[in-house]
Structures are given as structure tokens and as C-alpha cells.
ZARO-667676 format. One record per residue: residue in one letter; x, y, z of N, C-alpha, C in turn. Coordinates in Angstrom, 3 decimals, padded with zeros to 6 digits. Atoms other than C-alpha are relative to their C-alpha. Layout:
REM residues N
 r      npx      npy      npz     capx     capy     capz      cpx      cpy      cpz
 A        X        Y        Z        X        Y        Z        X        Y        Z
...
This chain:
REM residues 98
 r      npx      npy      npz     capx     capy     capz      cpx      cpy      cpz
 M -000.213  000.855  001.143  069.615  016.434 -044.749  000.863 -001.515  000.754
 S -000.440  001.120 -000.406  070.777  012.762 -044.067  001.496 -000.017 -000.281
 E -001.459  000.273  000.282  074.610  011.678 -043.730  000.092 -001.319  000.147
 A -000.441  001.167 -000.163  076.014  008.577 -044.543  001.474 -000.241  000.610
 L -001.428  000.491 -000.588  078.976  006.742 -042.681  000.429 -001.228 -000.546
 L -000.606  001.305  000.642  081.468  004.324 -044.081  001.116 -000.380  001.161
 Y -001.104  000.875 -001.024  083.454  002.065 -041.607  000.667 -001.137 -000.949
 E -001.050  000.931  000.451  086.353  000.048 -042.829  000.813 -000.761  001.081
 F -000.821  000.675 -000.992  087.744 -002.598 -040.532  000.946 -001.098 -000.587
 N -000.904  001.234  000.289  090.756 -004.797 -041.004 -000.007 -000.999  000.884
 G -000.160  001.067 -000.982  091.194 -008.140 -039.426 -001.262 -000.341  000.717
 V  000.943  000.149 -000.747  087.702 -008.254 -038.435 -000.943 -001.383 -000.703
 T  000.618  001.179  000.580  085.410 -011.659 -038.843 -001.384  000.096  000.070
 V  001.379  000.098  000.032  081.989 -012.376 -039.684 -000.594 -000.296  001.438
 E  000.435  000.483 -001.478  081.727 -013.912 -036.062 -000.061  001.277  000.776
 Q  000.068 -001.168 -000.706  082.778 -010.495 -034.720 -001.317  000.810 -000.497
 Y  001.308 -000.931  000.494  080.324 -008.591 -036.928 -001.433 -000.515  000.788
 N  000.984  000.535 -000.763  077.767 -011.041 -035.698 -000.354  000.254  001.556
 A  000.191 -000.121 -001.456  078.575 -010.667 -031.965 -000.457  001.391  000.300
 V  000.190 -001.233 -000.303  078.495 -007.031 -032.152 -001.530  000.199  000.043
 N  001.376 -000.062  000.177  074.865 -007.231 -033.574 -000.958 -000.582  001.079
 A  000.641  000.769 -000.804  073.798 -009.769 -031.247  000.091  000.599  001.663
 A -000.116 -000.789 -001.229  075.167 -007.654 -028.091 -000.978  001.363  000.079
 L  000.840 -001.095  000.245  073.028 -004.710 -029.638 -001.394 -000.404 -000.047
 G  001.425  000.580  000.092  069.869 -006.840 -030.069 -000.588  000.231 -001.197
 L  000.359 -000.012  001.417  069.862 -006.746 -033.761  000.006 -001.062 -001.006
 D  000.094  001.058  000.997  069.195 -008.955 -036.630  000.171  000.887 -001.591
 P -000.017 -000.487  001.304  070.448 -007.359 -040.006 -000.585 -000.782 -001.120
 T  000.558  001.052  000.821  069.148 -010.391 -041.937 -001.386  000.293 -000.136
 T  001.725  000.139  000.046  065.440 -010.057 -040.913 -000.257  001.473  000.309
 G  000.458 -001.303 -000.195  065.514 -006.449 -039.838 -000.712 -000.092  001.529
 A  000.689  000.136 -001.435  064.245 -007.606 -036.188  001.068  000.657  001.007
 G -000.625 -000.296 -001.088  065.379 -005.916 -033.000  000.018  001.387  000.358
 D  000.326 -001.579 -000.407  065.846 -002.464 -031.314  001.326  000.785 -000.652
 W -000.853 -000.658  000.969  067.385 -000.564 -034.028  000.143  001.413  000.772
 P -000.210 -001.268 -000.680  068.684  003.040 -032.868 -000.926  001.085 -000.752
 A  000.651 -001.067  000.559  066.618  005.954 -033.396  000.918  001.062 -001.172
 G -000.732 -000.940  000.993  067.702  007.909 -036.578  000.769 -000.562 -001.129
 L -000.655  000.710  001.014  069.293  005.011 -038.445 -000.834 -000.256 -001.007
 L  000.853  000.133  001.268  067.875  005.006 -041.830  000.239 -001.331 -000.733
 S -000.693  001.310  000.903  069.921  002.137 -043.505  001.190 -000.686  000.694
 H -001.396  000.622 -000.405  072.465 -000.357 -042.492  000.415 -001.200 -000.876
 T -000.308  001.236  001.004  074.556 -002.600 -044.715  001.614 -000.274  000.696
 G -001.336  000.486 -000.187  077.533 -004.941 -043.459  000.415 -000.862 -000.984
 A -000.696  001.183  001.130  079.883 -006.674 -045.918  001.376 -000.379  000.460
 G -001.463  000.340 -000.351  083.135 -008.524 -045.650  000.534 -000.836 -001.011
 N -001.070  000.594  000.870  085.865 -010.361 -047.450  000.605 -001.127  000.508
 D -000.617  001.306 -000.538  087.577 -013.705 -046.969  001.422  000.397  000.641
 A -001.123 -000.422 -000.267  090.694 -011.565 -046.233 -000.007  000.601  001.721
 G -000.004 -000.515 -001.592  089.181 -010.423 -042.712 -000.200  001.642 -000.061
 G  000.042 -001.375 -000.162  088.146 -007.127 -043.926 -001.720  000.352 -000.065
 V  001.358 -000.465 -000.052  084.466 -005.525 -042.953 -000.341  001.455 -000.452
 V  000.838 -001.359  000.286  082.442 -002.580 -044.332 -000.890  000.081  000.462
 V  001.267 -000.423 -000.432  079.937 -000.939 -042.743 -000.597  001.238 -000.583
 F  000.438 -000.971  000.689  077.833  001.387 -044.635 -001.378  000.580  000.815
 E  001.199 -000.365 -000.624  074.989  003.344 -042.816 -000.377  001.604 -000.361
 V  000.687 -001.465  000.345  072.544  006.340 -043.533 -000.821  000.263  001.270
 W  000.517 -000.549 -001.517  071.622  008.344 -040.302 -000.729  001.419 -000.487
 D  000.578 -001.453  000.382  069.185  011.298 -040.271  000.622  001.225  000.637
 A -000.848 -001.066 -000.399  071.829  013.298 -038.485  001.193 -000.683  001.036
 R -001.209  000.486 -000.651  075.315  012.721 -036.955 -000.369  000.060  001.752
 A  000.247 -000.148 -001.432  073.822  013.585 -033.412 -000.611 -001.238  000.387
 S  000.527  001.077 -000.159  071.732  010.527 -033.725  000.979 -001.269  000.179
 Y -001.043  000.978  000.226  074.759  008.273 -034.625  000.866  000.129  001.297
 D -000.926 -000.185 -001.170  076.840  010.026 -031.649 -000.783 -000.688  001.180
 A  000.622  000.553 -001.150  074.264  009.080 -029.122 -000.090 -001.669 -000.003
 F -000.059  001.524  000.323  074.147  005.339 -030.454  001.452 -000.572  000.482
 M -001.291  000.257 -000.329  077.805  005.244 -030.260  000.302  000.047  001.284
 T -000.357 -000.113 -001.600  078.099  006.218 -026.524 -000.584 -000.758  000.620
 D  000.765  000.687 -000.598  075.305  004.562 -025.465  000.125 -001.593 -000.200
 R  000.469  001.221  000.036  075.291  001.294 -026.910  001.045 -000.525 -001.171
 L -000.920  000.745  000.913  077.687  000.566 -030.110  001.320  000.019  000.540
 G -001.613  000.010 -000.520  081.059  001.523 -028.554  000.218 -001.018  000.888
 P -000.318  001.158 -000.752  080.643 -000.927 -025.641 -000.176 -001.356 -000.602
 A  000.082  000.935  000.781  079.619 -003.377 -028.032  001.089 -000.537 -000.696
 L -001.405  000.201  000.994  082.641 -003.210 -030.572  000.854 -000.611  001.306
 G -001.026  000.475 -000.747  084.653 -003.392 -027.306 -000.233 -001.488  000.776
 Q  000.630  001.281 -000.518  082.759 -006.561 -025.900  000.675 -001.248 -001.121
 A -000.147  000.877  000.958  083.303 -008.247 -029.324  001.578 -000.120 -000.282
 G -001.469  000.067  000.358  087.041 -007.404 -029.451  000.153  000.620 -001.394
 V -000.136 -000.670  001.369  086.736 -005.139 -032.656  001.062  000.998  000.144
 P -001.239 -001.103 -000.207  089.708 -003.074 -033.214 -000.437  001.334 -000.687
 E  000.438 -001.129  000.533  089.462  000.592 -034.290  000.099 -000.365 -001.614
 P  000.218 -000.018  001.321  088.467  001.099 -037.637  001.243  000.414 -001.156
 A -001.020 -000.736  000.865  090.949  001.627 -040.540 -000.395  001.237 -000.633
 R  000.341 -000.920  000.589  088.877  003.928 -042.085 -001.421  000.516  000.404
 V  001.211 -000.560 -000.424  085.906  006.414 -040.902 -000.407  001.220 -000.759
 E  000.177 -001.247  000.982  084.218  008.796 -043.478 -001.247  000.291 -000.049
 W  001.391 -000.351 -000.201  081.095  010.794 -043.314 -000.176  000.345 -001.623
 F  000.477 -000.626  001.276  079.235  011.778 -046.756 -001.302  000.624  000.186
 S  001.424 -000.322  000.165  076.246  013.916 -047.501 -000.803 -000.669 -000.873
 V  000.793  000.919  000.946  073.417  012.094 -048.851 -000.742  000.976 -001.002
 W  000.505 -000.877  000.927  072.198  013.718 -052.030 -001.284 -000.531 -000.522
 G  000.965  000.967  000.606  069.737  010.965 -053.107 -000.006 -001.279  000.820
 Q  000.033  001.244 -000.885  068.468  007.868 -051.285 -001.368 -000.683 -000.568
 Y  001.293  000.832  000.511  066.144  005.118 -052.590  000.166 -001.409  000.693
 T -000.118  001.374 -000.493  065.217  002.032 -050.659 -001.272 -000.779 -000.264
 R  000.925  000.748  000.385  063.179 -000.585 -051.798 -000.854 -000.892  000.673
């Protein structure tokens, strides 16, 4: 069963979000790039107050863990992104992608 991950960051800018994606070789706008194995869906959103929310659906937590260790963790550090204010996993009961 797929699992969803919600990240909430405070004080993070769209520039930092874009820098992380650039370091990863990903373009969330076009879908181009070297997306990690097991990632089924990625959404990044923000507000003017410096809050960023990332919502992802993964085939399994193990896929996410490998991505975090190998690529995402270093990219977050390189962009100066602080620890998230919230990290929560959810069981996916239904998923529709258009």
C-alpha cells in the first residue's frame, strides 16, 4: 500500500524550494528530471509568510528513506533549509492522478 508524506517548513522561501529541486536535478513544473524510484506524486506549495508544504505519495517508506539518505538530505543542507516543523505519514486509501 502506498504511503503519503506531509512536510511543513517555516521560514523557507520559494527560492530555497527551487534550489533543492535544482540540486536534485528535478523540475516540478514540467516533470523533467531524475525523479527518485518509488515517488508516485510530489506537490510543493507555499505562502507569503515563508511557509512551505510538501506533500508526496511514495510506493513505500523504504523508497523515501533511500532517497533521503542518498540525495534529499544533502540537497536540503546545501540550500540551508531548516528542519521541518511537521513531518507526518499517512496511509493512502485512494489515489487519483489525472
